C-alpha positions in Angstrom: 47.9 15.2 4.2 48.1 14.3 7.9 45.4 12.4 9.7 44.8 15.4 11.9 44.1 17.6 8.9 41.8 15.0 7.3 39.9 14.7 10.6 39.5 18.5 10.6 38.3 18.5 7.0 35.7 15.8 7.9 34.6 17.9 10.9 34.3 21.0 8.7 32.0 19.2 6.3 29.9 17.7 9.1 29.5 21.0 11.0 28.5 22.8 7.8 25.9 20.2 6.9 24.6 20.6 10.4 24.5 24.4 10.1 22.7 24.5 6.8 20.5 21.5 7.2 19.4 21.2 10.8 20.5 24.1 12.9 17.9 26.9 13.4 19.5 30.2 14.3 17.7 32.2 17.0 19.0 35.6 15.9 17.2 36.7 12.7 16.9 40.4 13.3 19.7 41.4 10.9 18.5 38.9 8.3 15.1 40.5 8.3 16.7 43.9 7.8 18.7 42.5 4.9 15.5 41.1 3.4 13.7 44.4 3.7 16.5 46.3 2.1 16.7 43.8 -0.7 12.9 44.0 -1.4 13.1 47.8 -1.4 16.1 48.0 -3.7 15.4 45.1 -6.1 11.7 44.5 -6.2 10.4 48.0 -5.5 13.1 49.8 -7.4 14.1 52.2 -4.6 17.5 53.8 -5.3 20.0 52.6 -2.7 21.5 55.3 -0.5 19.1 57.9 -1.9 15.6 56.5 -1.4 16.8 53.8 1.1 19.2 54.7 3.9 21.8 51.9 4.1 24.5 51.6 6.7 26.4 49.0 4.7 29.1 49.7 2.1 28.3 48.9 -1.6 29.7 45.4 -1.8 27.7 44.5 1.3 24.7 45.9 -0.3 25.2 43.8 -3.5 25.5 40.7 -1.3 22.3 41.7 0.6 20.5 42.2 -2.7 21.8 39.1 -4.5 19.2 36.6 -3.1 16.4 38.7 -4.7 18.0 39.2 -8.1 16.3 36.1 -9.7 13.5 35.3 -7.3 11.0 32.4 -8.0 8.3 35.0 -7.6 8.7 38.8 -7.8 7.2 41.2 -5.4 5.0 43.8 -7.1 4.3 47.2 -5.7 0.7 46.8 -6.6 -0.1 44.2 -4.0 2.5 45.0 -1.4 1.3 46.8 1.7 4.1 47.6 4.1 3.6 46.2 7.6 0.7 43.8 6.8 2.9 40.7 7.0 2.5 39.9 3.3 6.3 39.7 2.9 6.5 36.6 5.1 5.8 34.2 2.2 8.9 35.5 0.4 11.3 35.4 3.3 12.2 31.7 3.4 13.6 31.8 -0.1 15.7 34.8 0.8 16.8 33.2 4.0 18.0 30.0 2.2 19.8 31.8 -0.6 21.6 34.3 1.7 22.8 31.5 4.0 24.0 29.6 0.9 26.1 32.6 -0.2 27.7 32.8 3.2 28.4 29.1 3.1 30.3 29.6 -0.2 32.3 32.4 1.4 33.0 30.0 4.4 34.3 27.2 2.2 36.5 29.7 0.4 37.8 31.1 3.6 38.6 27.7 5.0 40.5 26.7 1.9 42.4 30.0 1.9 43.4 29.7 5.6 44.6 26.1 5.0 46.6 27.2 1.9 48.2 30.0 3.8 49.2 27.8 6.8 50.5 25.2 4.4 52.9 27.8 3.0 53.9 29.3 6.3 53.8 26.5 8.9 52.9 23.3 7.1 53.6 21.2 10.3 50.7 23.1 12.0 48.2 22.8 9.2 46.0 20.3 11.0 46.1 22.3 14.2 45.1 25.5 12.4 42.3 23.7 10.5 40.8 22.5 13.8 41.0 26.0 15.2 39.0 27.3 12.3 36.4 24.6 12.5 35.9 24.7 16.3 35.9 28.5 16.6 33.4 29.1 13.8 31.2 26.2 14.8 30.8 27.7 18.2 29.2 30.8 16.7 26.3 29.1 14.9 23.7 31.8 15.5 25.6 34.3 13.4 27.7 32.0 11.2 25.6 32.2 8.0 23.1 34.9 9.2 25.4 37.9 9.1 27.7 39.3 6.4 30.9 38.9 8.3 32.1 35.5 6.9 32.3 37.3 3.6 34.7 39.8 5.1 36.9 36.9 6.3 37.0 35.6 2.8 38.3 39.0 1.4 40.9 39.4 4.1 42.2 35.8 3.6 42.2 36.3 -0.2 44.3 39.4 0.3 46.7 37.5 2.6 47.0 34.5 0.1 47.7 36.7 -2.9 50.1 38.8 -1.0 52.1 35.9 0.2 52.2 34.3 -3.3 54.4 37.2 -4.3 57.3 35.8 -2.2 58.2 33.0 -4.6 56.2 33.7 -7.7 57.7 34.4 -11.1 55.0 37.1 -11.5 55.1 38.9 -8.1 53.6 42.1 -9.4 50.5 40.3 -10.6 50.0 38.6 -7.3 50.4 41.9 -5.5 47.8 43.5 -7.8 45.4 40.7 -6.9 46.1 41.3 -3.2 45.4 45.0 -3.5 42.2 44.2 -5.4 41.1 41.8 -2.7 41.9 44.3 0.0 40.0 47.0 -1.8 37.0 44.7 -2.1 37.2 44.0 1.6 37.1 47.7 2.3 34.1 48.2 0.1 32.4 45.3 1.8 33.2 46.3 5.4 35.3 49.3 6.2 37.5 47.7 8.9 40.1 46.3 6.4 41.3 49.9 6.1 43.4 49.1 9.2 45.6 46.8 7.0 46.4 49.5 4.4 49.2 51.4 6.1 51.2 48.3 6.8 50.9 46.9 3.3 51.5 50.3 1.6 54.5 51.3 3.6 56.1 47.8 3.2 55.6 48.1 -0.5 56.9 51.7 -0.5 60.1 50.6 1.3 60.7 47.8 -1.2 60.1 50.2 -4.1 62.6 52.7 -2.8 65.2 50.1 -2.0 64.9 48.4 -5.4 64.2 51.6 -7.3 61.2 49.9 -8.9 57.9 51.7 -8.5 55.7 49.9 -11.0 54.2 47.5 -8.4 53.6 50.4 -5.9 51.9 52.6 -8.4 49.8 49.9 -10.0 48.9 48.4 -6.6 47.8 51.8 -5.3 45.6 52.5 -8.3 44.1 49.0 -8.0 43.4 49.6 -4.3 41.7 52.9 -5.0 39.6 51.5 -7.9 38.3 48.5 -5.9 37.9 50.3 -2.6 36.5 53.6 -3.9 35.0 52.5 -7.3 31.7 51.1 -5.9 31.3 54.3 -3.8 31.9 56.4 -6.9 29.3 54.4 -8.7 26.6 55.1 -6.1 27.7 58.7 -5.8 26.9 59.1 -9.5 23.5 57.4 -9.1 22.5 58.3 -5.5 24.5 61.5 -4.7 26.1 62.2 -1.4 23.7 59.8 0.4 26.2 57.1 -0.1 28.5 58.7 2.4 25.8 58.8 5.2 27.1 55.4 6.3 30.3 57.0 7.5 28.3 59.4 9.7 26.2 56.5 10.9 29.1 54.5 12.1 31.0 57.5 13.4 28.0 58.4 15.7 27.8 55.0 17.3 28.2 54.8 21.0 30.2 52.4 23.2 28.8 49.0 22.3 28.2 46.9 25.3 30.4 44.0 24.1 33.4 46.2 23.3 36.6 46.2 25.3 35.9 49.8 26.3 32.6 48.7 27.9 34.5 45.9 29.7 36.7 48.5 31.4 33.7 50.4 32.6 31.5 47.5 33.7 33.3 46.8 37.0 32.7 50.4 38.0 29.0 49.6 38.3 29.9 47.5 41.4 31.8 50.6 42.8 28.7 52.8 42.4 29.0 54.4 39.0 25.7 55.0 37.2 25.6 52.8 34.1 22.7 52.2 31.8 21.9 50.4 28.5 20.5 52.0 25.4 19.9 51.1 21.8 21.2 53.2 18.9 22.7 53.0 15.5 22.1 49.2 15.3 23.8 48.2 18.5 23.2 47.9 22.3 25.3 50.5 24.0 26.6 51.0 27.5 26.1 54.6 28.7 28.2 56.1 31.4 29.7 59.4 32.5 32.9 58.2 30.7 31.2 57.4 27.3 32.3 60.6 25.5 35.9 60.2 26.8 36.0 56.6 25.8 34.7 57.4 22.3 37.5 60.0 21.9 40.1 57.5 23.2 38.9 54.9 20.7 39.3 57.2 17.8 42.8 58.3 19.0 43.8 54.6 19.5 42.7 53.8 15.9 44.8 56.6 14.5 47.7 55.5 16.6 47.4 52.0 15.3 47.3 53.2 11.7 50.4 55.3 12.1 52.2 52.8 14.2 51.6 49.9 11.9 52.9 51.9 8.9 56.1 52.7 10.8 56.6 49.2 12.0 56.0 47.8 8.5 58.5 50.3 7.0 61.2 49.3 9.5 60.6 45.5 9.1 60.3 45.7 5.3 64.0 46.2 4.9 64.6 42.5 5.2 61.3 41.0 4.1 58.7 43.4 2.7 56.1 40.8 1.9 56.1 39.1 5.2 56.3 42.5 7.0 53.1 43.7 5.2 51.4 40.5 5.9 52.1 40.1 9.6 51.9 43.8 10.6 48.7 44.1 8.5 47.1 41.2 10.4 48.2 42.7 13.8 46.8 46.1 12.9 43.5 44.6 12.0 43.3 42.7 15.3 44.4 45.8 17.3 41.7 47.8 15.5 39.1 45.3 16.7 40.4 45.6 20.3 40.2 49.4 20.4 37.0 49.8 18.3 33.8 51.2 19.9 32.0 48.2 18.6 32.7 44.5 19.0 29.6 42.7 18.0 29.6 38.9 18.3 29.7 38.4 14.6 33.0 40.2 14.4 34.6 37.2 15.9 33.8 35.2 12.8 36.8 36.9 11.1 38.7 38.1 14.2 39.4 34.6 15.6 40.7 33.1 12.3 42.9 36.1 11.8 44.2 35.6 15.3 44.9 32.0 14.4 46.9 33.0 11.3 49.0 35.6 13.2 49.5 33.5 16.3 50.6 30.4 14.5 53.3 32.4 12.7 55.7 32.3 15.7 54.1 29.5 17.8 55.4 26.1 18.9 53.1 23.2 18.5 52.1 23.4 22.1 51.4 27.1 21.9 49.4 26.5 18.7 47.1 24.0 20.4 46.7 26.5 23.3 45.7 29.1 20.8 43.1 26.8 19.3 41.7 26.2 22.7 41.6 29.9 23.4 39.7 30.9 20.3 37.3 28.1 20.8 36.6 29.2 24.4 36.2 32.8 23.3 33.7 31.7 20.6 31.8 29.5 23.1 31.6 32.3 25.7 30.4 34.7 23.0 27.5 32.4 22.1 26.7 31.8 25.8 26.5 35.5 26.2 24.6 36.3 22.9 21.9 35.2 22.7 21.5 33.1 25.8 22.4 35.6 28.5 21.9 38.9 26.7 18.2 39.8 26.7 15.3 39.5 29.1 14.2 36.3 27.3 16.3 33.2 26.4 15.7 31.5 23.0 14.5 28.0 23.9 13.0 25.5 21.5 10.5 27.3 19.3 9.9 30.0 21.8 11.6 31.8 24.7 11.8 31.5 28.5 12.4 34.3 31.0 16.1 35.1 31.6 16.9 35.7 35.3 20.4 37.0 34.4 20.0 39.5 31.5 23.0 41.6 30.4 20.6 44.1 28.8 19.2 46.1 30.4 19.8 44.8 33.9 23.7 44.4 33.7 23.4 41.3 35.8 26.8 40.2 37.3 26.8 36.8 35.6 26.8 38.0 31.9 29.0 40.9 32.9 31.6 38.4 34.2 31.3 36.3 31.1 31.8 39.3 28.9 34.8 40.5 31.0 36.5 37.1 30.8 35.8 36.8 27.0 37.3 40.2 26.3 40.2 39.6 28.6 41.1 36.4 26.8 40.8 38.1 23.4 43.0 41.0 24.4 45.6 38.7 26.1 46.0 36.5 23.0 46.2 39.4 20.6 48.9 40.9 22.8 50.7 37.5 22.9 50.5 37.2 19.1 51.8 40.7 18.6 54.7 40.2 21.0 55.6 37.0 19.3 56.1 38.6 15.9 57.9 41.6 17.4 60.2 39.2 19.2 60.8 37.4 16.0 61.6 40.7 14.3 64.1 41.7 17.0 65.9 38.3 17.0 66.1 37.8 13.2 65.9 41.3 11.7 62.8 40.4 9.7 59.2 39.4 10.1 59.6 36.3 7.9 58.2 32.9 8.7 60.0 30.6 11.2 
């Protein structure tokens, strides 16, 4: 191991001790929602998706509920009065256990990222490790207080298992493990669906070329079972209520941190009437263009799914495994860029995925530039949320007035920070995408350098 990687490993341990032991996150709204859902489902026995409306897929729900499965003290219906503050005594235990679960996901994700880079670009292992440490440490308020680091773990588990099929004596088993991890990711958060066309069409091309369909059929069944099985379970116990989460997310507006909102924000300075609203769990930017942008987002997502399948099919002729891997990562990043929602916690998995894809075709200098970019993107995101977002700034154990709020005032300072953040993100996703497409044109494959 290089000294650079050892230093990154030490920094990883130090920052995680700081996050778990000393840092006090200032954004606990989602954690309180998780806690309430867990109490309803575990302690009070409410049936998920039928008696409690959940906007989270089943694996996310199990993660939310897990800290209450073996509590030190159960909460009984007989003495619980909703809204009287009596739950506050039980929250610290939930808070600690949930953050510990996320820390386990974090350790696993870091190990998987390093293992993947060691296989693909060993000479850049230390650089990539520093990129992971710096970008995630710059998002401390959401690091262990949201579900998203778990999604990163499932995406990286898919990537690792998929790549192991290249030189393994049992490639079918590794691909089955990869499909299982991808299915779990979909049942945890829906966004990994963006990876499926690239992986499936790469596998289909290989199956047709080699006239061997066992891996494709078994992998497809495994993906369906792991992605749809948890939904089927709750359909059997809760009925069609389990599908309300699709309606919930489909009805969301143009979230104020999304790239679509970034396109509209400058129009405020040209006289367009813009306003801020809250709905479906996010702060949205309302404008005369909102409906048009929502349709454009949906069309862009469909285009990405179709385009990634076609690209993977064409690239898979030379190297199907690498084609599925690289095009799948690119499709996931592109889906984030065109999505109606780009909450700050999404960057917990978006930035490491950008690191993986960008380093595939990068020189050492470019890799360090990418590390700097993801770190700046993360730091700007934390500056924006929570410090420049609301009417009050978290400070010490309280708050102070914010003279530059993004919501609802749309002050020029946070608007500028948001525009710069999103411009950097889009620019580096485009750069990473062009890098692998250039590699494809020059070499006839999407394999590693």
